C-alpha positions in Angstrom: 154.8 197.2 -141.2 153.4 200.6 -142.2 151.7 202.7 -139.5 149.0 205.4 -139.5 147.7 207.7 -136.8 143.9 208.3 -137.1 142.2 211.1 -135.2 138.5 211.1 -134.6 138.6 207.3 -134.4 135.6 206.9 -132.1 133.0 206.8 -134.8 132.1 207.6 -138.4 134.9 208.0 -141.0 137.7 207.8 -138.4 136.5 204.5 -137.1 136.1 203.2 -140.7 139.7 204.3 -141.5 140.8 202.3 -138.4 139.0 199.2 -139.7 140.2 199.5 -143.2 143.9 200.1 -142.3 143.9 197.2 -139.8 142.3 194.9 -142.4 145.2 195.8 -144.7 147.7 194.9 -142.1 148.7 198.4 -141.0 149.6 199.3 -137.4 146.9 201.8 -136.4 147.3 204.4 -133.6 143.7 205.3 -133.1 143.0 208.5 -131.2 139.9 210.1 -129.8 139.0 212.3 -126.9 137.3 209.5 -124.9 138.5 206.1 -125.9 136.9 204.6 -122.8 133.5 205.4 -124.3 134.4 204.1 -127.8 132.9 200.6 -127.7 133.2 200.0 -131.5 136.8 201.1 -131.4 137.5 198.7 -128.6 136.0 195.9 -130.6 138.2 196.8 -133.6 141.3 196.9 -131.3 140.5 193.5 -129.8 140.0 191.9 -133.2 143.2 193.3 -134.6 145.8 191.0 -133.0 147.5 194.0 -131.5 147.7 196.1 -134.6 145.2 198.7 -133.3 145.9 200.7 -130.2 143.5 203.3 -128.8 144.7 206.5 -127.2 143.1 209.6 -125.6 143.9 212.7 -127.6 142.4 216.1 -128.1 144.1 217.6 -131.2 144.0 221.2 -129.6 146.0 219.9 -126.6 149.6 220.5 -127.6 151.0 218.8 -124.4 148.9 215.7 -125.1 150.2 215.6 -128.6 153.8 215.7 -127.3 153.1 213.0 -124.8 151.6 210.7 -127.4 154.5 211.4 -129.7 157.0 210.2 -127.1 154.9 207.2 -125.9 156.5 203.9 -126.9 154.2 201.8 -129.0 154.1 198.0 -128.4 155.9 195.7 -130.8 153.8 193.7 -133.2 155.0 190.4 -134.4 
C-alpha cells in the first residue's frame, strides 16, 4: 500500500489531500500542530478504516520530525 505524509492536514488543502489519498486507498500520515483541535481530520481518520493517522508535528521542530520518523506506524490489513 502506498503511503504519504501530509503536513498542514488540519484544514484547507492539506485536509483535502488527506481525504483524497485515503479515498484512493493510500496510508496517510496526517500532521498538524494541534491534531486534538482538528475535528474534521479526526472524522476523516475515523472513516478511513485505519488508513489515516493523525500526528502532532511542527515542521520547524527538528526533534519532533526525528521522533515522528522513528515512530512505528500501525499495520493496515
